[in-house]
C-alpha positions, -999 to 999 in steps of 0.1 A, spaced: -604 543 -388 -576 527 -369 -575 523 -332 -566 553 -311 -536 538 -291 -507 552 -311 -497 588 -307 -482 605 -338 -460 635 -333 -463 659 -362 -433 684 -363 -437 716 -381 -408 741 -383 -420 777 -392 -401 806 -405 -418 837 -421 -445 818 -439 -475 838 -427 -492 835 -461 -492 797 -459 -489 784 -423 -525 786 -414 -535 763 -442 -508 739 -432 -519 737 -396 -555 734 -406 -547 704 -427 -532 688 -397 -560 698 -374 -585 682 -398 -569 648 -400 -592 617 -399 -568 601 -374 -573 621 -343 -546 609 -318 -517 632 -326 -497 660 -312 -485 688 -334 -453 705 -323 -449 738 -341 -414 753 -339 -414 790 -346 -378 795 -357 -375 832 -350 -402 844 -375 -403 882 -380 -437 883 -398 -471 873 -384 -464 836 -384 -458 837 -347 -493 850 -339 -510 826 -364 -492 796 -348 -503 807 -313 -539 806 -324 -539 768 -326 -530 757 -291 -555 782 -278 -583 762 -294 -568 727 -297 -548 711 -269 -531 688 -294 -510 717 -306 -479 730 -289 -459 760 -301 -422 766 -292 -407 800 -300 -369 801 -305 -342 822 -321 -336 814 -357 -314 783 -361 -324 769 -395 -348 742 -407 -330 711 -396 -321 725 -362 -357 736 -357 -367 700 -364 -343 689 -337 -361 711 -312 -393 692 -322 -376 658 -318 -364 668 -284 -399 674 -271 -419 649 -292 -436 621 -272 -452 602 -300 -447 566 -310 -443 578 -346 -428 610 -361 -440 629 -392 -423 660 -405 -443 687 -423 -429 718 -439 -450 749 -429 -459 759 -465 -471 725 -474 -504 706 -468 -514 671 -457 -543 653 -473 -571 646 -448 -563 609 -445 -525 613 -444 -519 602 -408 -545 574 -409 -531 560 -442 -495 563 -433 -500 547 -399 -519 518 -414 -491 513 -438 -463 513 -413 -483 490 -390 -489 464 -417 -456 447 -410 -423 450 -392 -415 484 -407 -396 513 -392 -403 538 -421 -433 542 -444 -429 563 -475 -456 578 -497 -460 600 -527 -462 637 -528 -477 661 -553 -459 694 -562 -481 723 -573 -484 761 -572 -522 758 -571 -527 743 -536 -558 764 -529 -576 750 -560 -564 714 -557 -591 688 -553 -589 652 -539 -597 640 -575 -565 657 -586 -545 637 -561 -562 604 -569 -552 610 -605 -515 608 -596 -518 578 -572 -500 547 -584 -525 519 -584 -502 491 -573 -494 472 -541 -470 488 -516 -433 479 -522 -412 465 -494 -375 472 -494 -346 459 -473 -320 482 -457 -295 479 -485 -322 484 -512 -335 515 -495 -299 529 -491 -291 523 -527 -322 541 -538 -316 570 -514 -279 576 -523 -279 566 -560 -314 573 -573 -322 600 -548 -355 616 -559 -384 611 -534 -363 588 -513 -344 619 -499 -370 641 -482 -382 635 -446 -416 650 -452 -429 621 -473 -422 595 -446 -436 583 -413 -409 571 -389 -411 550 -357 -397 569 -328 -375 539 -321 -356 541 -354 -349 578 -350 -338 575 -314 -311 600 -307 -304 609 -344 -306 645 -352 -301 668 -382 -265 678 -383 -259 699 -415 -274 732 -427 -298 738 -455 -287 714 -483 -290 676 -483 -299 677 -446 -329 654 -453 -309 629 -473 -281 628 -447 -305 623 -419 -322 595 -438 -289 579 -446 -284 572 -409 -320 564 -402 -321 538 -430 -290 521 -416 -309 515 -384 -339 499 -399 -345 464 -413 -373 470 -438 -392 499 -452 -425 500 -471 -435 525 -499 -470 532 -510 -480 548 -543 -507 569 -526 -503 607 -525 -506 620 -490 -486 652 -491 -491 684 -511 -458 702 -517 -462 739 -524 -440 751 -553 -433 787 -543 -406 814 -550 -381 819 -523 -380 783 -510 -348 765 -503 -351 744 -534 -349 776 -555 -313 782 -544 -288 789 -571 -276 755 -586 -239 762 -581 -244 771 -544 -266 740 -539 -242 714 -554 -211 729 -536 -229 730 -503 -241 695 -509 -205 683 -513 -193 701 -481 -222 685 -461 -215 651 -475 -178 653 -470 -184 662 -433 -198 627 -428 -166 609 -439 -157 596 -404 -192 584 -396 -198 547 -392 -217 527 -419 -233 494 -414 -217 477 -444 -192 481 -472 -222 484 -496 -238 514 -478 -204 531 -474 -199 526 -511 -232 543 -520 -222 572 -498 -187 575 -515 -203 572 -550 -226 601 -543 -199 623 -526 -174 618 -554 -200 627 -580 -209 658 -560 -172 666 -557 -166 664 -594 -196 686 -602 -186 711 -576 -151 714 -590 -162 720 -626 -186 747 -615 -161 765 -592 -131 763 -615 -118 799 -620 -139 814 -592 -127 829 -559 -141 799 -540 -120 774 -559 -91 772 -535 -113 767 -504 -131 739 -523 -98 723 -533 -86 722 -497 -116 703 -486 -116 680 -516 -79 671 -512 -85 662 -475 -115 641 -485 -97 623 -513 -67 616 -490 -89 598 -466 -111 579 -491 -95 575 -525 -81 540 -521 -114 529 -504 -133 545 -533 -113 525 -559 -117 492 -541 -154 494 -531 -174 468 -552 -206 488 -555 -190 517 -573 -190 512 -610 -158 509 -630 -170 538 -651 -173 561 -621 -139 550 -609 -123 556 -643 -139 591 -647 -128 602 -612 -93 589 -617 -87 601 -653 -104 635 -652 -93 648 -618 -57 658 -630 -72 677 -660 -100 699 -646 -104 722 -676 -108 692 -699 -132 676 -674 -153 708 -673 -154 709 -711 -167 673 -712 -190 680 -683 -206 710 -701 -207 691 -734 -229 663 -720 -251 688 -702 -245 678 -665 
């Protein structure tokens, strides 16, 4: 086990997950690394989640529960960030579970070099209760951890997406988060938060070991209707247009993602009552960024050509879009 000098703040937003939250908090309570604080943010739950959460600080001083009116996932995390006192930050969703060695392993990983973020694998299942450690070992990638520069991590985050986007499969230094907070509701909030965290770091390290069990359950945010998801993603991305980026490359990755999201949103909304609202936002975004989009060197010629040629012909674009299955 590692030394006990570094305090890890584990932040757990909770909203109406009475069926799952006890198991989540017990997985934190049983960590092999003992020096942590767990800040539980009850975000206005109306079921018995509130009472279950209150059981933990009554028996373990490392737990703290904050009750607040419902503000949403990202803003509940902000409450946790405002009161956290740890050297490191780990986010855990209240229906998920940590492996027993998650804190110990992630802390050893981030402490192995000059890293501000350590990433690890997760395992998604609807059979959390029957999952064994052998099941997790079977999905581990048996290879050395991968070190990435800021630009490499940004490219993977904004182009490849995947497990680079969530905040719950990462351990952050408190220093790299600083005053950053979640600023958008519900969709792509993790990716946008990481977009600004990654710009502050020099290097990140990624392990192939699975430390986080993601519960696949009905009613979660990820089960949102696909059209609603992609459109809200565009609105949230477009809202970042005036933010500062550390380089032309990272700005290019952001524009590439946002223009792709904008095209997908348009084809899905064409002919619906929400189309005009979308077009107003997209025109404003294009007016600010189109020349920059065309001149940015990290955006492929193919993406630029599609955006330029298809935009004036939305019905043709939607036909092609549906034809290729995107």
